[in-house]
TORTORGU-157565 format. One record per atom (N, C-alpha, C): x, y, z; residue in one letter. Coordinates in steps of 0.1 Angstrom, whole numbers, padded with zeros to 4 digits, always signed. Example, Ala and Ser with C-alpha at 12.3 -4.5 7.8 and 13.67 -1.06 7.14 Angstrom:
REM TORTORGU-157565
+0132-0057+0078a/+0123-0045+0078a/+0132-0033+0078a/+0128-0022+0071s/+0137-0011+0071s/+0129+0000+0079s/
REM end
This chain:
REM TORTORGU-157565
+0363+0878+0521x/+0358+0867+0521x/+0355+0850+0519x/+0350+0858+0506x/+0342+0847+0498x/+0355+0836+0492x/+0368+0847+0486x/+0373+0840+0481x/+0385+0832+0494x/+0387+0837+0506x/+0388+0827+0515x/+0383+0812+0520x/+0370+0814+0520x/+0357+0808+0518x/+0361+0800+0509x/+0363+0804+0499x/+0364+0793+0484x/+0371+0786+0486x/+0387+0787+0492x/+0397+0782+0492x/+0397+0771+0505x/+0387+0778+0513x/+0387+0766+0526x/+0386+0747+0521x/+0374+0747+0513x/+0370+0735+0507x/+0387+0726+0499x/+0390+0736+0495x/+0398+0736+0482x/+0415+0731+0492x/+0417+0739+0503x/+0426+0732+0514x/+0422+0723+0516x/+0409+0719+0520x/+0407+0703+0527x/+0406+0697+0519x/+0401+0697+0501x/+0403+0688+0497x/+0420+0681+0492x/+0427+0693+0492x/+0443+0691+0490x/+0449+0686+0498x/+0442+0683+0514x/+0448+0676+0524x/+0446+0662+0522x/+0434+0662+0520x/+0425+0651+0520x/+0434+0643+0509x/+0438+0648+0498x/+0444+0643+0485x/+0458+0641+0489x/+0465+0647+0499x/+0478+0643+0499x/+0478+0634+0509x/+0466+0636+0522x/+0470+0619+0529x/+0467+0610+0523x/+0460+0614+0512x/+0459+0596+0504x/+0467+0595+0495x/+0474+0604+0491x/+0489+0602+0482x/+0496+0593+0490x/+0499+0602+0506x/+0507+0596+0516x/+0501+0583+0518x/+0492+0581+0524x/+0486+0563+0526x/+0489+0555+0511x/+0482+0557+0498x/+0488+0549+0487x/+0500+0546+0489x/+0508+0558+0488x/+0523+0554+0485x/+0527+0542+0500x/+0525+0548+0510x/+0535+0540+0521x/+0525+0524+0523x/+0513+0525+0514x/+0504+0510+0510x/+0517+0503+0500x/+0517+0511+0490x/+0527+0506+0478x/+0544+0501+0483x/+0548+0511+0491x/+0560+0501+0498x/+0561+0494+0507x/+0548+0495+0511x/+0546+0480+0519x/+0545+0468+0508x/+0536+0469+0502x/+0534+0455+0495x/+0548+0459+0480x/+0552+0465+0480x/+0566+0460+0470x/+0576+0455+0484x/+0579+0461+0494x/+0587+0450+0500x/+0582+0435+0504x/+0568+0438+0505x/+0565+0422+0509x/+0569+0410+0497x/+0567+0419+0487x/+0566+0411+0470x/+0581+0408+0471x/+0593+0419+0471x/+0603+0415+0472x/+0609+0404+0482x/+0608+0403+0495x/+0610+0395+0500x/+0607+0381+0498x/+0590+0379+0490x/+0588+0367+0488x/+0595+0363+0477x/+0599+0371+0467x/+0607+0372+0456x/+0625+0364+0459x/+0627+0374+0474x/+0634+0369+0471x/+0638+0355+0480x/+0630+0348+0489x/+0629+0335+0498x/+0623+0326+0486x/+0614+0330+0473x/+0615+0319+0466x/+0626+0320+0457x/+0632+0326+0458x/+0646+0326+0447x/+0653+0316+0452x/+0660+0318+0470x/+0665+0313+0475x/+0664+0295+0479x/+0652+0297+0479x/+0647+0284+0479x/+0650+0274+0464x/+0646+0283+0455x/+0652+0275+0442x/+0665+0274+0440x/+0674+0282+0442x/+0685+0283+0442x/+0691+0267+0450x/+0688+0265+0464x/+0689+0258+0472x/+0687+0243+0465x/+0673+0240+0463x/+0668+0230+0456x/+0679+0226+0445x/+0682+0237+0437x/+0689+0232+0423x/+0702+0226+0425x/+0706+0234+0435x/+0724+0235+0442x/+0721+0216+0445x/+0714+0216+0458x/+0710+0195+0458x/+0704+0189+0447x/+0703+0192+0438x/+0700+0185+0421x/+0712+0186+0414x/+0717+0198+0414x/+0734+0193+0409x/+0739+0185+0416x/+0739+0189+0424x/+0748+0177+0437x/+0744+0159+0437x/+0735+0161+0438x/+0729+0146+0434x/+0729+0140+0422x/+0729+0147+0410x/+0730+0144+0400x/+0747+0137+0397x/+0756+0149+0406x/+0771+0143+0399x/+0771+0133+0406x/+0764+0131+0418x/+0768+0123+0428x/+0763+0107+0416x/+0754+0109+0417x/+0745+0099+0407x/+0755+0094+0394x/+0759+0106+0388x/+0767+0104+0373x/+0781+0097+0378x/+0787+0099+0390x/+0800+0091+0394x/+0796+0077+0403x/+0785+0076+0408x/+0783+0061+0409x/+0781+0056+0395x/+0771+0060+0387x/+0774+0051+0373x/+0789+0049+0369x/+0792+0056+0369x/+0811+0059+0363x/+0815+0046+0369x/+0814+0046+0384x/+0824+0033+0392x/+0814+0023+0391x/+0800+0020+0386x/+0796+0008+0386x/+0802+0003+0371x/+0801+0013+0359x/+0808+0009+0347x/+0819+0003+0351x/+0830+0009+0356x/+0840+0004+0359x/+0844-0012+0363x/+0835-0012+0372x/+0835-0028+0378x/+0827-0037+0371x/+0818-0030+0359x/+0815-0041+0355x/+0829-0044+0345x/+0832-0034+0342x/+0842-0038+0330x/+0856-0050+0333x/+0856-0044+0348x/+0867-0048+0351x/+0863-0066+0350x/+0851-0067+0357x/+0847-0078+0358x/+0845-0089+0343x/+0837-0078+0334x/+0842-0085+0322x/+0857-0087+0314x/+0865-0083+0317x/+0877-0083+0313x/+0885-0096+0317x/+0881-0099+0328x/+0884-0111+0340x/+0880-0122+0334x/+0867-0121+0333x/+0859-0130+0325x/+0862-0138+0313x/+0867-0127+0307x/+0867-0133+0294x/+0879-0134+0291x/+0892-0130+0299x/+0906-0140+0300x/+0899-0149+0305x/+0892-0155+0316x/+0889-0171+0315x/+0882-0182+0306x/+0874-0171+0298x/+0874-0177+0284x/+0885-0182+0274x/+0890-0173+0273x/+0899-0175+0265x/+0912-0182+0265x/+0915-0183+0285x/+0918-0198+0286x/+0915-0211+0290x/+0903-0210+0286x/+0894-0222+0288x/+0899-0226+0274x/+0889-0216+0258x/+0891-0218+0248x/+0910-0227+0243x/+0919-0217+0249x/+0932-0222+0242x/+0933-0234+0254x/+0928-0237+0264x/+0930-0251+0266x/+0924-0261+0259x/+0911-0263+0260x/+0901-0270+0249x/+0909-0268+0236x/+0913-0261+0224x/+0920-0262+0217x/+0937-0270+0217x/+0939-0273+0226x/+0952-0277+0229x/+0950-0291+0233x/+0941-0298+0237x/+0935-0302+0241x/+0933-0315+0232x/+0924-0309+0223x/+0913-0309+0207x/+0928-0316+0198x/+0940-0309+0199x/+0947-0310+0191x/+0958-0325+0195x/+0957-0319+0207x/+0966-0335+0212x/+0964-0352+0209x/+0949-0345+0210x/+0938-0362+0208x/+0938-0362+0194x/+0939-0353+0184x/+0940-0351+0172x/+0951-0360+0166x/+0964-0358+0174x/+0971-0361+0171x/+0974-0378+0178x/+0968-0383+0185x/+0969-0394+0191x/+0958-0404+0181x/+0950-0397+0176x/+0935-0405+0167x/+0945-0407+0154x/+0955-0399+0149x/+0962-0401+0136x/+0971-0415+0141x/+0978-0411+0151x/+0980-0427+0156x/+0978-0433+0154x/+0966-0439+0162x/+0959-0447+0159x/+0951-0453+0146x/+0947-0448+0142x/+0943-0444+0126x/+0956-0450+0119x/+0967-0447+0118x/+0977-0453+0110x/+0983-0461+0114x/+0977-0468+0125x/+0984-0479+0131x/+0974-0494+0124x/+0961-0488+0119x/+0951-0503+0122x/+0956-0510+0112x/+0957-0523+0109x/+0963-0532+0103x/+0953-0536+0087x/+0936-0534+0090x/+0928-0536+0084x/+0917-0529+0082x/+0906-0527+0072x/+0897-0517+0066x/+0887-0520+0080x/+0883-0527+0084x/+0874-0529+0094x/+0880-0522+0111x/+0895-0525+0110x/+0896-0517+0127x/+0897-0503+0120x/+0901-0500+0110x/+0908-0486+0109x/+0887-0478+0108x/+0878-0485+0100x/+0867-0485+0105x/+0860-0480+0116x/+0866-0489+0128x/+0858-0492+0139x/+0862-0481+0147x/+0879-0477+0144x/+0883-0467+0147x/+0879-0451+0151x/+0874-0447+0137x/+0872-0439+0132x/+0862-0436+0137x/+0850-0445+0137x/+0836-0445+0146x/+0842-0438+0164x/+0849-0447+0168x/+0849-0446+0178x/+0853-0433+0183x/+0866-0427+0169x/+0869-0413+0172x/+0862-0402+0168x/+0852-0404+0158x/+0845-0393+0155x/+0834-0390+0172x/+0829-0406+0177x/+0824-0405+0189x/+0832-0398+0200x/+0840-0397+0201x/+0845-0392+0214x/+0851-0381+0207x/+0849-0376+0198x/+0851-0360+0190x/+0836-0349+0196x/+0829-0354+0187x/+0815-0353+0189x/+0814-0352+0206x/+0817-0362+0216x/+0810-0360+0228x/+0824-0341+0236x/+0836-0347+0228x/+0841-0334+0234x/+0837-0322+0227x/+0832-0320+0222x/+0826-0306+0211x/+0812-0307+0220x/+0806-0314+0227x/+0796-0312+0235x/+0800-0305+0247x/+0811-0315+0249x/+0815-0309+0263x/+0825-0296+0264x/+0829-0291+0257x/+0836-0281+0256x/+0825-0267+0253x/+0816-0273+0240x/+0804-0258+0242x/+0794-0256+0254x/+0793-0268+0264x/+0788-0262+0272x/+0798-0256+0286x/+0805-0261+0289x/+0814-0254+0296x/+0817-0237+0289x/+0822-0239+0279x/+0823-0220+0273x/+0809-0212+0276x/+0800-0221+0272x/+0785-0215+0275x/+0782-0209+0290x/+0786-0222+0299x/+0787-0219+0313x/+0791-0204+0316x/+0808-0208+0311x/+0815-0197+0314x/+0810-0183+0309x/+0803-0181+0297x/+0797-0175+0291x/+0788-0164+0302x/+0779-0173+0298x/+0767-0171+0314x/+0770-0163+0324x/+0780-0169+0327x/+0787-0165+0343x/+0792-0155+0339x/+0799-0149+0330x/+0805-0136+0329x/+0797-0125+0330x/+0784-0129+0320x/+0775-0118+0315x/+0769-0115+0328x/+0763-0123+0338x/+0760-0124+0352x/+0767-0115+0361x/+0777-0118+0364x/+0790-0113+0368x/+0788-0096+0367x/+0788-0095+0354x/+0793-0082+0351x/+0780-0075+0346x/+0770-0077+0348x/+0759-0069+0349x/+0748-0070+0363x/+0758-0074+0373x/+0756-0073+0387x/+0756-0060+0391x/+0773-0049+0392x/+0775-0036+0397x/+0763-0031+0387x/+0762-0034+0372x/+0752-0021+0368x/+0733-0026+0371x/+0729-0037+0377x/+0717-0038+0382x/+0720-0033+0396x/+0730-0037+0400x/+0730-0029+0418x/+0727-0013+0416x/+0735-0008+0405x/+0731+0010+0405x/+0718+0013+0398x/+0713+0005+0390x/+0701+0010+0384x/+0687+0006+0392x/+0687-0001+0404x/+0680-0007+0414x/+0681+0007+0426x/+0694+0010+0425x/+0699+0023+0439x/+0692+0036+0431x/+0692+0037+0414x/+0690+0052+0412x/+0674+0051+0411x/+0666+0038+0406x/+0649+0035+0407x/+0647+0040+0423x/+0656+0036+0435x/+0649+0035+0449x/+0652+0053+0452x/+0662+0058+0447x/+0664+0070+0452x/+0651+0082+0444x/+0652+0076+0428x/+0636+0084+0424x/+0624+0083+0424x/+0624+0071+0436x/+0610+0065+0444x/+0609+0075+0454x/+0620+0077+0459x/+0620+0082+0473x/+0618+0094+0476x/+0624+0107+0465x/+0625+0115+0463x/+0609+0124+0452x/+0600+0112+0450x/+0593+0115+0444x/+0580+0108+0458x/+0583+0105+0464x/+0573+0100+0473x/+0575+0117+0485x/+0589+0118+0485x/+0591+0135+0496x/+0589+0144+0490x/
REM end
């Protein structure tokens, strides 16, 4: 009977250990499930955020390409206008030079020649200043109009970035 009595506390201890192991196992399983759920939730949120960022970046890239294309078109048209103006100025100068040569060839005296040459030089200088001013104004206009779509896109991108940082 003493052997039976000795086994009783051992049985009790085994039962208690088994019960503790089961409780520990249940606790580990619960915690494991909770951690797995948290990981899955975080992964889903991260994936959703990454997809949104990817879409936003793609849209922004497309908008930037469109702005560059528009700026290129404006520049090409403006440069064409500058070239047409330059050709027109060149043709006008050639015609005036031909007329000036006729005037100079028609002079009878050195005084007439000197006065005509002075008058022609002054007119050529005034024409040069007017043509330079006109070309400078056209260049400034083309530059301003070319940069408008790029500035608009940059402002839009900055606003998006500011809004996303504020959110």
